[in-house]
N, C-alpha and C positions, 0 to 999 in steps of 0.2 A: 893799369899794367905798368910794371917797371921793367924796362928792357924787353927782350923778345921771349925769354924763357923763364921769367920769374914773376908770375902773377901775384898781385898783392890784394888781400882782402880789405875792402874799404866800406865805409858807411856814408851814405848821402843823407844829410838832415836838412829838410826843407822847412822854412819858417812861415806859417800862415798868419793872418791877422793884421791889425792896424799897426802894431809895433814890430813887424817882421824885420825891418832893416836894422832897427836898434838892437833887437835880440840877437840876430845873427852876428853882428859886429861885436857885441858884448861877449857872447860866448866864445867866439874865436879868439878874442884878445885874452879872455880869462884862461882859456886852455893853454895859450902860449906862455902866459905868466906862470901858471901852475907847473907846467912842464919844466920851465927854466929853473924853478926852485926845488924840483924833485918830488912834488906831490903826485900821487898816482892818478893820472887822468889820461884819456885818449889823446893821441897826437893829432892836432889839427893841421891839415895839409893845404886846404884851399878855402878861401872865403870868396864867394861870388854874390855880388849884390845887384847884378844886372838881371832883372826879373824877366827879360825877354827870352831867356833860355828855358826855364821851367815854370815860369809864371810867378815865382816868388824867390827871394834870396835864399841861399843855401850855403852850408859848409860841407867839406869832405874830411872825414877823420879816419884813422886806422881802425880796423876791426880786429878785436882780439877774441880768442876762444874763451868761453866761460858761460856762466848762467847767472840769472838774477838772484841775488842773495835772499830775497823775500821767500820764495818757494822753498829753498833749501833750509833756511833758518827755521821756519815754522812747521816743517815736516820731518825734521831730524829728531834723533833720540836726545834725551836731556843732556848727556855728556857732550855730544857734538854741539848742541845748542849753546851751551855755556862757553865753549871755545869760540864759536862764531860771534857771540855777544861781546866777548872780551876783545876780539879783533876789531869788530865794528866800533866799539867804544874808544879803543886806542886810536883809531883813524879819526874819529870825531875830535878827540883831544889834540891830535897832531894838526888838524885843520885850524883849530882855535889858537894854537901856539905859533902859527906862521907870523912872520913879519908882515903887518898889514899895510905898511907904507907904500909898496908898489901898487896897491889896489885902491889908493885913496881917491883917484879920479874915476873909479869905475862903479859909481852908484852911491858913494858916500855923501851924505848931506853935511855941509860944513857948518855944524851947529856948535854952540858952546858945550864943552865936555863936562860942565858942572853936573852935580848929581841930579838925575831925573830929566835933564833937558833932551837927551837923545830919545828916551822913552816918550816924552811928550810930543816930540816931532813925529815919531812913528804913529802914535795914536791919532794925531791930527790928520795924517795921510789917510789912515783907515776910516776915520769918521767922515772925511770928505766923500769917500766912496759910498758909505751907507746913507748919508744925507740925501743922495740923489736916488735912493731906492725906497720902496714902500715897506720898510722894516723898522717902524718906530720903536719896537720893543728893544732894539739894540742900544738906543740912546741912553737909558738909565745905566746900562752896563758900562758904556764909555765914560759917563760922568763919574761912576765909581772908580774906574781904572785911572782916570785923570787925577782924582783926589789922592789915591794911594801913590801915584807916580811922584807926587810932590815930595814924599818922604823916602823915596827909593834911594838906597845907598849907591855910591858910584861902583860900576862894574867894569870889568876888563873889556876894552875894545878888541875886536877880533874879526877875522874874515869869516863871514857867514855864508853858508850854502843856501839856506832858506827852504830847502826841501830834502833834508838829509834823512832818508829812510831806506830800508833794504831793497826797495824796488828801483832805486837809483844807484845801486851798487852792484858791480859785477864780481862774482866769485870766480877767480881764475883757477886753472887746473893745479897750480902750485900752492893754492891756499891763500894767496894774497888777494887784496880787494882793490878795485878801481872805481872811482866815483864819476858818475855822468850827470848831465843836465845842469849846466852852470849859467843859465840865463839870469838867475836871481841873485848872483853873488853880490854881497854888500859888506862894507865895514860898518859894524854897529855893535850894540850890546849883545854879547854872546848868549845871554839868557833867552833872547828871541829864538835863536836856533835850537837850543835845548828844549824849550817849551813846545815848539812846533813839532819836533820829532816825537816827543812824548805824547802829544795829542794825536798825531797820526797813528802811532803804534797802538794806543789804547782804543782809538775809534775803530780800527779794523781788526784788532786781535784781542781786545778786552783789557780791562784795567789790571789784570794780573801781570801783564807785561811791562807796566810802568816801572816797577821797582828794579827788575834786572836790567 
């Protein structure tokens, strides 16, 4: 509540799991930075890491009217779909064109920026996860990726969302879009962000959606 006669709609987001404190602090910080530079995200109001209140750390953000883009996009007529895809894509480009310097200490590994090194660092992180699991069929794939990464050309460093898909985007009543879920923000090779989005879209909606 703000004042006596002006109720304010808010969202309480509670973070479970082993990395709850890190995730809550990271998302709150990212929201503040993104708001400061004018990127469309919710306004973070409170960060509370004292878990004695609700059992886990949480943040409080403004709630805005709107609906998740996913359902609207895939249930609309073709003409409306094309408009939404254009707006979605323009927002993705806007994100990758942001100045990444303010985010450099928010999840970016300080690696040599020569060709392929960032890709190799990311593949090493993923491989470490799979090596502790009973999924040996993944190892030849990672070997192949590692070999091809050696010849990868240098790409633009950018702010990555790492989960940029229509279920993480709110379609506001005025037609604008607002992006949510910023716990995975990272400065890295922008191709990771693009490829992850394409994979998610095609996995849930079919390969015909990759091209648009």
